[in-house]
N, C-alpha and C positions, 0 to 999 in steps of 0.2 A: 596491347602488349606486342612488342617487337618479336620477330622470329630471328633465330640464329642464322648467321651467314653459313654457307656450305662451301666445302672445297670441291676440287674437280671430281672427286668420287662421291659427291653428295653427302659427305659426312659433316654434321654440324660443327662449327668452330665456336668455341666459347671465347668471346673476346669483348672487351669494353669499347664501345663506340662513343667517344666523348662528344658532348654538346659543345657548341662554340662559346658558351658562356661559362665562366668560372667566377666564383666569388671567394674573396679572401676575407675571413672573419677574424678580426683582431681582438683576441681575449688576453692580451699580454698583461694588463693591469687589473682587469675585472671581467666577469663573464659577459660575453657578447654573443649575439645570435644572428643568423642569416637575416637579411633585410626583408625577405618575404618567405612565405611558405614554399617548400620545394615544389609541390604540385597540389592544387586544390582538391582534385577528385581521384587521383590515381596513385598507386604505390610507385615509387621511383627509385631506381638504382643510382647511387652517387658514389664517387670515390672521394674519400677524405684523406688529406695528407697533412702531417705536422711539418710546417715550414721552418720555424725559428727555434723551437724548444719542445721539450716533452710537454704534453698537454692532456686535458681531460675534456671529453665532450658528452653531450646529452641530447636526446631527441624529445620533442614534445610540442604541444600547441603554443606554449609560451615558456620554453625551458630556461633554466638557470644552471649552468655547469658548476660543479663543486669540485675543487681540487682535492684529490685523494679519495673521492667518493664515486665518481662517475667513470665512464669508459676511458681507460688510459690509452694514449697513442704516443709512442716514442718519436723524438725528433728525427725527421728524414724517412719515417715509415708511412705507409698508407694502408687503407683497407676499403673494401666495398661494403656499402650499407644499403639496406632497403628501407626507405623512409615512407611511413604510412601517409595517406592523404592528409592535407592541411596541417602538416607538422613542419617545424623548423629544427635547426641544429644550433646548439650553443656550445661555446668553447671557453676554457680558461687555461692560462699558463703560456700561451703563445699564439701564433697565427695559424689558422686552419684553412687550407685550401679545399673548397667544396666544388666538385665538378659533376654535373648531371650527365647521365647517359642519354643518348637519343632514344 
């Protein structure tokens, strides 16, 4: 687990340090999921953002996102999600940008 960065007064700074890899999952016409598990053995923080339209997403070992039933994310918005080990993210309704934290 990573430690928080500290400012000049040694106060922890809560900030997202993005990984260099980002995956865009296209669930425009049907549910689609990340190409691989987010991390095989560790909980991982990711930032998910809805790029092209309002969408719904779901986490799981082999998830299928369902419009109107799963987690809603409005177009242009983002949130931070903790993904359990060996899970993927599925989306439906638009393109979802998935960025891992370091």
